[in-house]
C-alpha positions in Angstrom: 18.9 -2.5 -38.9 17.3 -4.6 -41.1 14.3 -6.0 -40.6 14.0 -8.1 -37.6 11.0 -10.9 -36.4 12.3 -10.7 -32.2 10.0 -13.0 -29.7 8.1 -10.7 -26.7 9.1 -12.2 -23.1 7.1 -14.9 -22.0 5.1 -12.6 -19.3 4.1 -10.1 -22.2 2.9 -12.8 -24.0 0.1 -14.1 -21.3 -0.2 -10.7 -20.7 -1.1 -9.5 -23.7 -3.6 -12.7 -23.8 -5.3 -11.3 -21.2 -5.4 -8.0 -22.5 -7.0 -9.2 -26.0 -9.7 -11.3 -24.5 -10.9 -7.4 -22.9 -9.8 -7.6 -19.2 -10.5 -3.7 -19.0 -13.7 -3.5 -17.8 -14.2 -0.1 -19.6 -12.7 -0.3 -23.0 -12.1 3.3 -23.7 -9.2 3.3 -21.2 -6.9 3.0 -23.7 -6.9 6.0 -25.1 -6.3 7.6 -21.4 -3.2 5.3 -21.2 -1.7 5.9 -24.4 -2.2 9.6 -23.9 -0.6 9.6 -20.6 2.4 7.6 -21.6 2.6 10.6 -24.5 2.8 13.2 -21.5 4.9 11.0 -19.4 7.6 10.8 -22.6 7.4 15.1 -22.9 8.2 15.0 -19.0 11.6 13.5 -19.3 12.7 15.0 -22.1 11.9 18.8 -20.7 13.5 17.0 -17.1 16.8 15.8 -19.7 16.9 19.5 -21.6 17.5 20.9 -18.0 21.3 20.0 -18.8 20.7 19.5 -22.5 19.0 22.3 -24.1 20.2 21.1 -27.9 17.7 18.3 -27.2 14.7 20.9 -27.7 16.0 20.6 -31.6 14.2 23.0 -33.3 10.7 21.8 -31.6 10.7 23.5 -28.1 7.1 23.5 -27.8 5.7 20.3 -26.5 2.6 18.4 -27.3 0.3 15.4 -27.8 -1.2 14.8 -31.3 -4.3 12.7 -31.5 -5.8 12.0 -35.2 -7.3 9.4 -37.1 -7.8 8.1 -40.7 -11.1 6.6 -41.7 -9.8 4.8 -45.0 -7.1 3.1 -43.2 -9.0 2.9 -39.7 -6.0 3.9 -37.9 -6.1 6.2 -34.6 -2.6 7.6 -33.9 -1.0 8.9 -31.0 1.7 11.4 -31.3 4.3 13.3 -28.8 7.5 15.1 -29.5 9.2 13.6 -26.3 12.1 12.3 -25.6 11.5 9.2 -28.2 13.2 5.8 -28.1 16.1 4.3 -29.3 16.3 1.1 -31.5 17.2 -1.1 -28.5 15.1 1.4 -26.5 11.9 0.0 -28.2 12.9 -3.5 -28.0 13.6 -3.0 -24.3 10.3 -1.1 -23.5 7.9 -2.8 -25.6 9.5 -6.7 -25.9 9.7 -6.7 -21.9 8.3 -5.7 -19.0 10.7 -3.7 -17.9 9.8 -3.6 -13.8 11.1 -5.9 -10.6 9.0 -8.3 -9.8 7.4 -9.9 -13.0 6.8 -13.1 -11.7 5.4 -11.8 -8.7 3.2 -10.0 -10.8 2.2 -12.3 -13.0 1.7 -15.2 -10.1 -0.7 -12.9 -8.7 -3.1 -13.1 -11.8 -6.2 -14.6 -11.2 -8.5 -14.9 -13.7 -11.1 -12.7 -12.0 -11.1 -9.9 -15.3 -12.0 -7.0 -12.7 -8.9 -7.7 -10.3 -6.5 -8.6 -12.9 -7.5 -5.6 -14.9 -6.4 -3.6 -11.3 -3.3 -5.3 -11.2 -2.6 -4.6 -14.8 -3.1 -1.0 -14.3 -0.7 -1.0 -11.0 2.3 -2.4 -12.8 2.5 0.4 -15.4 1.9 -1.8 -18.7 -0.5 0.4 -20.1 0.8 0.4 -23.3 -0.8 -3.3 -23.8 -4.1 -1.6 -23.6 -3.9 -0.6 -27.2 -4.4 -4.4 -28.0 -8.0 -3.9 -26.6 -9.3 -1.9 -29.7 -6.3 -2.9 -32.2 -5.5 -6.1 -33.8 -1.7 -4.3 -34.5 0.5 -1.5 -33.6 3.0 0.6 -35.3 5.6 2.3 -33.1 7.6 4.8 -34.8 9.8 6.8 -32.6 13.5 8.9 -32.8 15.3 9.2 -29.5 15.8 12.9 -29.0 19.8 14.0 -29.9 20.0 11.1 -32.2 20.3 11.3 -36.3 17.1 11.4 -38.4 18.2 7.8 -39.7 18.1 6.4 -36.1 14.5 6.2 -36.1 12.9 2.9 -35.4 9.8 0.9 -36.2 8.4 -1.5 -34.1 4.8 -3.5 -35.4 3.0 -6.1 -33.6 -0.2 -7.5 -34.1 0.0 -8.8 -30.2 1.0 -12.3 -30.7 4.3 -13.7 -29.5 6.3 -11.7 -31.3 7.0 -8.2 -33.3 9.1 -6.8 -35.6 11.7 -4.0 -35.2 13.4 -2.1 -37.7 15.4 0.8 -38.6 13.8 4.0 -40.2 14.8 7.7 -41.0 12.1 10.0 -39.1 13.1 13.6 -38.7 10.9 14.5 -35.7 12.2 13.5 -32.8 9.5 11.7 -30.6 7.1 8.8 -30.5 3.9 8.0 -32.7 1.8 5.1 -31.7 -0.5 4.1 -34.5 -3.7 1.8 -33.6 -4.7 -0.1 -36.0 -8.6 -0.4 -35.4 -10.8 -3.5 -35.2 -13.9 -3.4 -36.7 -15.7 -3.5 -33.8 -13.5 -0.2 -32.5 -15.1 1.8 -35.7 -16.7 4.8 -33.0 -13.2 6.1 -32.3 -12.5 7.0 -35.8 -15.3 9.7 -34.5 -13.8 13.3 -33.4 -16.2 13.5 -31.0 -15.9 11.0 -29.7 -12.6 11.1 -29.2 -12.9 14.6 -27.7 -15.4 13.0 -25.2 -12.8 10.4 -23.8 -9.7 12.9 -23.6 -12.1 15.3 -21.6 -13.3 12.6 -19.5 -9.5 10.8 -18.5 -7.0 13.6 -19.7 -8.4 16.9 -19.1 -5.8 17.4 -16.3 -3.1 16.6 -18.9 -0.7 19.6 -18.8 0.2 19.7 -22.3 -1.9 20.7 -25.1 -3.5 17.6 -26.6 -4.5 18.9 -30.2 -6.6 17.3 -32.5 -7.3 18.7 -36.3 -10.4 20.8 -36.6 -13.6 19.8 -39.1 -16.3 21.5 -40.8 -19.0 20.3 -42.5 -18.9 19.8 -46.2 -21.9 19.7 -48.1 -22.1 17.0 -51.3 -20.7 18.0 -54.2 -23.6 16.6 -56.6 -27.5 17.3 -55.6 -28.4 14.5 -53.4 -25.2 13.6 -52.1 -24.9 13.6 -48.6 -22.3 16.2 -46.9 -19.5 15.2 -44.3 -17.3 16.7 -42.1 -13.6 17.4 -43.9 -10.4 18.6 -41.7 -9.3 21.5 -42.2 -5.2 21.2 -41.6 -6.1 23.9 -38.4 -5.3 21.9 -35.1 -7.0 23.1 -31.7 -6.6 22.2 -28.0 -9.0 19.9 -26.9 -7.9 19.8 -23.1 -7.5 22.4 -20.7 -3.5 22.2 -20.6 -3.0 23.9 -17.2 -1.5 21.1 -14.8 -4.6 20.3 -12.6 -2.8 21.2 -9.3 -2.3 24.7 -10.3 -6.1 25.3 -10.7 -8.5 26.8 -8.7 -10.2 23.8 -5.9 -13.4 25.5 -6.9 -12.9 25.0 -11.1 -12.1 21.2 -10.8 -15.1 18.5 -9.8 -15.2 15.3 -8.2 -14.7 13.3 -10.8 -11.6 15.5 -12.2 -9.5 14.6 -9.4 -10.6 10.7 -9.7 -9.5 10.4 -12.8 -6.0 12.5 -12.3 -5.8 10.0 -9.3 -6.1 7.1 -11.5 -3.8 8.7 -14.6 -1.2 8.9 -11.9 -1.3 5.8 -10.0 -2.3 3.4 -12.7 -4.9 2.5 -10.6 -8.4 1.1 -11.8 -10.6 2.1 -8.4 -11.7 5.6 -6.6 -9.0 6.6 -4.3 -10.8 7.2 -0.5 -9.7 10.9 -0.1 -7.8 13.4 -1.3 -6.5 17.1 -0.2 -5.4 19.4 -2.6 -3.6 23.0 -1.1 -1.5 25.7 -1.4 1.2 26.1 1.3 2.3 29.5 1.7 5.1 30.6 3.8 9.1 30.0 4.7 8.8 27.4 2.3 6.2 27.3 -1.4 4.3 24.6 -2.6 1.0 23.2 -3.9 0.3 19.4 -3.0 -2.3 17.6 -4.3 -2.0 14.2 -2.0 -4.2 10.6 -2.5 -4.7 7.8 -0.3 -5.8 5.0 -2.3 -8.9 2.6 -1.3 -6.9 -0.4 -2.2 -3.1 -1.6 -1.1 -1.3 -2.5 -4.2 0.5 -6.1 -4.4 4.0 -4.9 -4.2 3.3 -2.9 -0.9 6.0 -4.5 1.2 8.5 -5.2 -1.7 11.8 -3.0 -0.3 13.3 -3.1 -3.3 10.0 -0.6 -4.7 10.3 2.6 -4.9 7.6 5.1 -3.5 6.5 8.8 -3.1 5.0 11.4 -4.5 5.8 12.7 -8.1 8.0 16.0 -7.8 7.4 18.9 -9.9 9.4 22.4 -9.2 7.7 25.4 -10.8 5.1 23.1 -12.8 8.2 21.3 -14.6 8.2 17.4 -13.9 11.7 16.2 -12.1 11.1 13.1 -10.9 8.7 10.0 -9.9 8.5 8.3 -6.6 10.5 11.4 -4.7 10.5 9.4 -1.3 12.2 12.5 0.5 9.0 14.2 0.2 7.0 11.1 1.7 7.9 9.2 5.2 8.2 5.4 4.5 5.4 4.5 6.6 3.3 6.6 4.5 4.2 4.8 1.2 0.9 4.4 0.2 0.3 7.4 -0.9 0.0 8.7 -4.4 0.0 12.5 -5.6 2.1 15.5 -6.8 3.9 18.3 -5.0 4.9 20.9 -6.9 7.3 23.5 -4.9 8.4 26.9 -5.7 11.6 27.4 -3.8 13.9 23.8 -4.9 16.2 24.1 -8.1 15.4 22.7 -11.2 18.0 20.7 -11.7 17.2 18.8 -8.0 18.9 15.8 -7.5 17.8 12.7 -5.4 21.0 13.2 -3.1 20.2 17.0 -2.8 16.9 16.0 -1.5 18.0 14.1 1.4 19.5 17.6 2.7 17.7 20.2 1.6 16.0 21.9 4.5 13.0 23.1 2.3 12.4 19.3 1.5 12.4 18.5 5.1 9.5 21.1 5.3 8.1 20.1 2.8 7.9 16.3 4.2 7.0 18.0 7.6 3.9 19.2 6.1 2.9 16.7 3.4 3.2 13.9 6.8 0.9 16.5 8.8 -1.3 16.7 6.4 -1.9 13.0 5.6 -2.5 12.3 8.9 -4.9 15.1 8.9 -6.7 13.2 6.2 -6.8 9.8 8.6 -8.2 12.0 11.5 -10.4 12.7 9.2 -11.6 9.5 8.2 -11.3 7.9 11.7 -13.4 10.6 13.3 -16.3 10.1 10.9 -15.8 6.4 10.7 -18.6 5.6 13.4 -20.3 8.8 12.9 -24.6 8.0 12.4 -27.2 10.0 12.3 -29.6 9.7 16.0 -29.3 11.1 19.5 -26.1 11.4 20.9 -25.2 11.4 24.3 -26.9 14.5 25.6 -30.3 13.3 23.9 -29.5 15.8 21.2 -30.0 14.5 17.6 -27.1 14.5 15.6 -27.6 16.1 11.8 -25.2 14.2 9.8 -24.8 15.8 6.3 -24.0 14.3 2.8 -20.2 14.6 3.5 -20.0 12.9 6.8 -22.1 10.2 5.4 -20.0 9.5 2.6 -16.8 8.8 4.9 -18.7 6.5 7.1 -16.9 3.4 7.1 -14.2 4.7 5.0 -11.1 4.5 7.9 -12.1 0.8 8.0 -11.5 0.1 4.5 -7.9 2.2 4.8 -7.0 0.5 7.5 -7.6 -2.8 6.3 -5.0 -2.6 3.4 -2.3 -0.4 5.4 -3.0 -0.3 9.2 -0.3 -2.6 9.2 2.2 0.1 7.7 0.8 2.5 9.6 2.4 1.0 13.1 6.0 1.0 11.4 5.3 5.0 12.0 5.5 4.9 15.8 9.1 3.8 15.5 10.3 6.0 12.5 8.5 8.9 13.5 8.7 10.6 17.1 6.9 13.7 16.5 3.9 12.4 15.3 3.8 9.3 17.4 1.1 10.3 19.9 -1.0 11.0 16.4 -0.3 7.9 14.9 -1.2 6.1 18.2 -4.6 7.7 18.3 -5.1 6.2 14.6 -4.2 2.6 15.4 -6.8 0.0 15.7 -7.0 -3.4 17.1 -9.6 -6.3 17.9 -10.4 -7.7 21.8 -11.6 -10.1 23.5 -14.8 -7.7 23.6 -14.5 -7.3 20.1 -13.4 -9.7 17.0 -13.0 -6.6 14.5 -10.1 -4.6 13.8 -12.1 -1.5 15.9 -10.4 -0.9 18.8 -8.3 2.1 19.4 -6.5 2.9 22.4 -8.9 5.8 23.3 -11.9 3.3 23.0 -10.1 1.3 25.2 -9.7 3.8 27.9 -13.3 4.7 28.0 -14.3 1.4 28.7 -11.5 0.5 31.6 -13.1 -1.2 34.1 -12.1 1.5 37.9 -9.3 0.9 39.2 -7.2 -0.1 36.1 -4.3 0.8 35.6 -2.9 -0.1 32.9 -4.1 -0.8 29.1 -3.4 -4.8 28.5 -2.6 -6.2 25.1 -1.2 -9.5 24.0 1.0 -10.3 21.0 0.1 -13.3 18.8 0.9 -14.9 15.4 -3.0 -15.2 14.8 -6.2 -13.7 16.3 -7.5 -17.4 16.9 -4.4 -18.2 19.4 -4.6 -14.6 20.9 -8.3 -15.0 21.5 -7.3 -18.4 23.2 -4.0 -17.8 24.9 -3.9 -19.0 28.1 -2.2 -15.4 29.7 -5.9 -14.4 29.4 -7.6 -16.8 31.6 -7.6 -14.2 35.0 -8.3 -10.9 32.4 -11.7 -12.6 31.1 -12.9 -14.8 34.7 -12.3 -10.4 35.6 -13.9 -8.9 32.7 -11.0 -7.0 32.2 -10.3 -6.2 28.0 -7.1 -6.8 26.5 -6.0 -5.9 22.9 -5.3 -8.7 20.7 -2.4 -7.9 18.5 -1.8 -9.9 15.4 0.0 -8.2 13.5 4.0 -8.9 12.5 5.0 -5.8 12.9 2.9 -5.3 16.2 5.5 -6.5 18.5 8.3 -4.3 17.1 6.1 -0.7 17.1 4.9 -1.2 20.7 8.6 -1.0 21.8 8.7 2.8 20.9 4.9 3.2 22.5 5.1 2.4 26.2 1.5 4.6 26.8 -1.3 6.4 25.8 -2.3 9.6 26.9 -0.7 9.2 30.5 -1.8 5.8 30.8 1.3 2.9 30.5 0.7 -0.4 28.1 0.8 -4.0 29.6 2.1 -7.0 27.8 -0.1 -10.0 29.4 2.6 -11.8 29.0 5.4 -9.9 30.5 6.5 -9.7 34.0 4.4 -11.4 36.8 0.8 -10.2 36.8 -0.2 -7.6 38.7 -4.0 -6.4 38.9 -3.7 -3.8 41.3 -6.8 -2.5 43.0 -8.2 -4.8 40.7 -7.1 -7.8 42.6 -8.7 -8.1 46.1 -7.1 -8.6 49.6 -8.9 -12.1 49.9 -7.4 -13.3 46.8 -4.1 -12.2 47.3 -3.7 -13.8 50.5 -4.6 -17.3 48.9 -2.3 -16.6 46.2 0.5 -15.8 48.5 -0.6 -19.3 50.6 -0.8 -21.5 47.8 2.9 -20.1 46.9 4.6 -21.1 49.8 2.5 -24.4 50.5 3.8 -25.1 46.5 7.8 -24.3 47.1 9.4 -27.8 47.1 7.5 -28.8 44.6 8.6 -25.3 42.9 12.7 -25.8 43.4 12.1 -29.5 41.8 10.5 -27.9 38.8 13.1 -25.3 38.9 16.1 -28.5 38.5 14.2 -30.1 36.1 13.4 -27.5 33.6 16.6 -25.4 34.5 17.8 -26.3 30.6 14.3 -24.3 29.3 13.4 -22.5 31.7 14.6 -19.0 33.8 12.4 -19.7 36.4 9.6 -21.3 37.6 6.5 -19.4 39.8 3.3 -19.9 41.0 0.9 -17.8 38.9 -2.5 -15.9 39.8 -3.0 -15.3 35.7 -4.3 -19.0 35.2 -7.9 -20.4 35.5 -8.0 -23.2 33.5 -4.6 -24.2 32.1 -2.2 -25.8 34.4 1.3 -23.5 32.9 1.8 -20.4 30.9 5.0 -18.8 29.2 6.1 -15.3 30.1 9.0 -13.2 29.7 10.5 -10.7 32.0 9.5 -7.0 31.4 12.7 -6.3 30.0 12.8 -9.3 27.8 12.7 -10.2 24.1 8.9 -11.8 23.5 9.0 -15.3 22.2 7.1 -14.4 19.7 9.5 -12.0 18.6 12.5 -14.3 18.8 10.8 -16.8 16.7 9.8 -14.2 13.9 13.2 -12.8 13.8 14.4 -16.5 13.5 12.3 -17.0 11.2 13.6 -14.2 8.8 17.1 -15.7 9.1 18.4 -12.9 11.8 20.0 -13.8 14.8 17.5 -13.6 18.3 19.2 -13.4 21.8 19.2 -16.4 23.8 17.0 -16.0 26.4 15.3 -18.5 28.7 11.2 -17.9 29.3 9.5 -18.1 33.0 7.3 -21.1 33.4 3.8 -19.7 35.5 1.9 -22.9 36.9 -1.2 -23.2 38.3 -1.0 -24.6 42.0 -4.6 -25.0 42.1 -4.6 -27.3 38.4 -5.1 -31.1 39.0 -1.9 -31.8 36.8 0.0 -29.5 38.9 -0.8 -31.3 42.1 -0.4 -34.3 40.6 3.3 -33.2 40.3 3.5 -34.0 43.8 5.3 -37.3 44.6 4.9 -38.3 41.2 7.1 -41.3 40.0 6.7 -39.5 36.4 7.9 -35.9 38.2 10.9 -35.4 35.5 8.0 -36.0 32.8 5.3 -34.3 33.6 7.4 -31.2 33.9 8.9 -31.5 30.6 5.4 -32.1 29.3 4.2 -29.3 31.3 6.6 -26.8 30.1 6.5 -28.1 26.2 2.3 -27.6 26.4 3.0 -24.1 27.6 5.0 -23.7 24.6 2.5 -25.2 22.3 -0.3 -23.0 23.5 1.1 -19.9 22.5 2.8 -20.8 19.0 5.9 -22.3 19.5 7.1 -26.0 19.2 9.1 -28.2 21.3 12.8 -28.2 21.2 12.3 -32.0 20.5 9.1 -33.0 19.2 9.5 -37.0 19.2 10.8 -36.9 23.0 7.7 -34.3 23.7 5.5 -37.4 21.8 6.9 -40.1 23.2 6.9 -38.5 26.9 3.0 -38.2 26.5 2.6 -41.6 24.9 4.2 -43.2 27.8 1.9 -41.3 30.0 -1.2 -42.7 28.2 -0.6 -46.0 28.4 
């Protein structure tokens, strides 16, 4: 192929503009990104060579080499991994080869720190080279292709790039950075070793640099300098981090490893590193991120941990090793028992994989339980009058579970329907707002500890927003009696609670389902007054049922209302109106069910019904207002407005 000039995909051009304006808060990160890419290329070769050993050609030892040329002002990162063909260079370096590109670009805000994190999460680290370079040359040949099928890719980071066929005897890729004048510090072996040691020490391949030695000036008075010897030395530990003893790994090394595998720019909340032995042997290094990725809810995005078998990389995003509701977990699992040629299909059927999945799930839940346990723990006098002592580790965990739950709480709730075996553990990890706390901090155990004497259920309400939940008419009698109600406002709540009927033996009861029954919390006088009101109101109820027969399944007097004239509820086994609304908004079919209208017989508007010439209009207004109060819309808004206006006039 002769030299061609091609234009970048529009999104890449925009991305490059951001990168070249120093989006990355830490300039030296470019070296970590490029070494990480080189390591990935070697991992891919090792995996493909499992079925085709000839891909190793005459170089079976995989490695990454870092070199520089002070005179030419170039820094080169070279690997002997899988390499690229000419078309792959065009595809991979000229476009963002990921789904959801438009979504990604739409998230960019102009806030440098926030945008840098997005770029990292999106996996476009190659372009970080333009932070320090005004031109990048990439020379590559894919393993298995002929020497004359190499490719050279060149760009100045503007709107286009050049690509041409070259002869390249060695497989793999060389990324040559033509450094800007203000990046000359990276033409120094000491600086490069320092950056590699900080960010890439965990890379399991050897990272080599050419040795240097001091040479005196040839003439008297001439300054000496460092001269390359032609020998190469390994400048990293060159052993997979997860294979090392925990005592030999620093907190900073754990954090940098997380950033390398996740492309995140924040430290993780917590992590667990364990060697599991027994019927199935494997090592797990699992991380919980501090922030949710922007595409957490993208169903097309693959998620999961990295799978290694006997330290050989097998696949990214091994979904079979972690349940969907823990898809935010990052990390590595290295198995001693799986076959090296394991495929995604085989993973679904393997007994060993099921064992690894169960063990890893329990490990993640244990990490979350540990964070939750320390979330409110502060030094001070305990309930027994003894002063608690909080060590540094406990102190560091304070507030972390609240931060985690704000990012991933809604995803965690999916586990109630997906993971029957861990349902009780998950229920203990859930947090909600309540009528006594606007913050999402109330767990079921907290609620139970505060239940009133004689209270036999955990009460909750689901709504589209916190404001809608707090102001729902269904809460009025609970507020009057000082009974706490959990306020559930995530879209997943209604679905998830179909799988959780009680907590630690105490039933969960929606205040918007069935007739309100406060049991021992309602005294005999109240019950008697309610029965008498219902009896006296029977003639009006009959007329209301007839007027609203097309809208309401039933009309009945209620004791749950104090200030409002009416509210809508559904039968105990019925689908809530909120869930029916959500299904319709998602384009799915919802069963056609009618709600029950409950009226407050003591309300002036309801009393006015008896004998009113506007009975029919008032009945429909009552129903539509109850619908509006719970976040719905009248079936015929124009008719509702017309009725209200007529009565106002």
